[in-house]
N, C-alpha and C positions, 0 to 999 in steps of 0.2 A: 572492396576492402577485405583483407584476410582476417576473419573473426571465427574462432573455433566454436562450433555448436556441439555440445556434449550431451550425453544421456543424463537425465535429471535436471537439465537446464529449465528453469521456470520461465514461462513466456506469457504474453498477453495476446489475445486474438481479436481482430476486428474484421467485420464484413458487413455489407448492407443487411444481411439476414439476422444480425445480432442486435438490432435496435429494439430495445424494449424499455419503456418508461425512462427514456433518455440515456440508458446505459449502452455504451458501444463496445466495451472491452470485457473479455472474460478470461480468467486465468487458466492456464493449462501447463503441461510439462512435456518435455521430450522424453519418451519412454524407450524408443529404439531408433536405430538408424542404419542405413547401408549406403552404398556409393551414390545411389540415385534418389533416395527418399528419406524423409523423417517420419517417425510414427509418434503421434502426440496423443495425450489423453483427451477424450471427448470432453469439451467444456460443459460445465453444469451451471444451471441457474438455481442455486440452492442445492436441491437433490434431483432436479429435473434436467435431463440431457437437453442441450441446445442443438437443434438440428441445423446442419450446414449441408446443402446439396452437393452432390458430386460435381466436379468441374467448376465449383464456385471459387473465385479468386478471393484470397484473404490477405490481410496484413498481419505480420507477427512482429511484436516489439519485445525486446528483452534487455536486461541490464548485465553488465559485468563491472569489474573494478575500475574500468576506464571510461565508462559512459553508457548511453542508451542507444540502442540500434533498432533498425527497422528493415524488414525485407518482405517482398511480395511473393506469394506462392499460390498453389492451387490444390484443392482437395481432390485426390485421384482414387481413393479407396477407403473401405472400412474394414476393420479387423476385430474379431471377437476373441479376446483372450481372457485373462482374469479380470481385465477391465476393457471397456470399449476404446478402440484406438481409431484415429483418423490418419490415413496415409497422405502425406503432402509431398510435393516435389521439393527436391533440394534447391535452395535459392541460388540463382545465378549471380546475384550481387547483394551485399549488405551495406546499408547506409547508416552512418552515425548521425543521430538526429538532435543531440544536444551535447554540451560540453561538461555536464555534471553527471554524477552517478544517478540522481533522481531529479526529474523535473519538479520544480517547486511552484505551487499555484497559490495565488492570493485568495483567501476566503474570509468569511466572518461567521464563525460557528461557535456557539456556546459549548463548553465542556466542563467536566468536573474532575477533581484530582485530590489526592492526599499526599502528604510527605511521608516517605517510607523510612522508618527507623533503620539504622545501619544493620542491626541484628536480623531484621526481617529480610533486608536486601541480600545479605550474605547467605541466608538459608537457601536461596535459589528460586528462580521463576517457575511457577507451576505451568504445565502444558495447558491445563484448563482451569479457569478461575474456581470452579466448583471443587477441584481436587484439594484446594487449600483447607477445606473443612475437615479433612482427615489428617492434617499436619499441625505442627506447632504454630502455624500462622492463623489458625482458626480464630483466636481471640481478636487478632487484628482485622480480619475480614468482616467479622460480625459487629464491628463498630456501627453505631447508628448512622443512617444516611445523613443526618444533620452534621456529622463530622466532615463531610466532603466540602471542599472549597470550589469556588467557581472561577472561570476565566473565559477568555475568548481566543479561539484559534485564528491567527492572522494570515499565516501561510503554512502549507503542509506539503510534504513529499513522503516517499516510502521510507526515508531514513530519519526524518525528524520534523520539527515544526517550530514556528515562531508563535508564541502565545503571549497574551497580555493578561496580567493579574493586577490586583490592588497592591500598592506599595506597602500596605499594612501587613501583607504576607511576606515574612522575612525569608526570601529564597536567596541562596548563594550558589556560586559555581561549585559543582561536586555533590549537591543535594540529589537525592533519588526521589522520584515521583511515581506513584501509580496513577494511571490516567484512564478515563472512560471517554472515548471519542465517538460521538454519534454522527459519523460522516459518510457512511456507505448506505447501501440499500438494505442492510440487515436490520432486523427489528431490535436486536440488542446492540448496545454500543461496543466498540472494540476495546478490549481491556489489554493494557500493556504497561511496562515499566520504562521510565525514561530518566536520563541523566541531564541535569542542568549544566549547559556548557557556556552560557554567557547571560548576563543581565544588563539591562540598560534602562534608565529612567526615561519616561515619556511625559514631560511636564505639560504638553499640550492636551493630553487626555484628561478626562475627569475621573470616572470610576476605575477604568483599567489603565493605570498610569505607570506600569512597569512592564517592559518587554522582556520576555524570557525565551532564550533559545534552548531547545531540548533535543537530545539525540535519543531515538528509540533503541535502547540497549537490550531490552528483553521483550520479545514479541513473537507470537506464533507466526510462522512464515506464511500461512494461509491468510492471516489477518493483514500482513504486509502486502500480500498480493491484492487483497481487497482494496486497500488504500491506494495502491498504484493504479489499479483498474479504474477506480473512481476518479482519481486525478487526471488520468489520461482521457477519460470520457469527457470531463469538464473542459480539458484543454482543447480537445477536438471541436467541441461545440462552440467554444469561444473563437477558435480559428475560423470556423465556418461563418460565424457572425461578423468576422473582421474586427473583433475587439481585442485580439491578442496577436502579437507578432510571433511568427514561427522563428525557430532558432536560426534558420537560414537567412532571415531578414535582418538579423542583428549584426 
């Protein structure tokens, strides 16, 4: 399949050497390329480099606007520049592994959120949550923790989620939310802003009786990479257990 691999393309790496605490995928990025090789950023576990031996075969997964793709390659060198790079072979073939921009995985994870006033949303998303403290958003951020609302994440991808909340919370399409998602291996929950894109009552549920579809409209791309890595790791574990169908089986 002819898929263009460009410099700055964000990717996910998997190999047998990357298994740690159930996590199989780590984010990276294509930094350079030539006719025969790609040069990718050395993956990190937090701030600790993840060691991949030379000649180790790895899988690389990446997304574009048409879907999610996988190719196999091999680590053939290391390069020290302003950052550490791994040299990998240019793939001979690229396989499309699902039909959507992001694989969506069913989960059941508690999360917290607040409704964002329009004037706060229009001010712009901060790169880091702590930077809000020096802006006009300070008073909003410093609201008591008791102001946060609770819900359940029912499924999630790198682009959005289906969540369940109480019908007493009057959410409608077009509302903006700030969300705290404790879904990765990080100690702190991921902080992002989302738009409500659909609502649907769920009369069979008790406490969480309204389903809300949200699109992650404002998110640090590193956090999006963390979500995708986590989802892909869970997907692979379920496939290995035989409890999830691969896209090729559907």
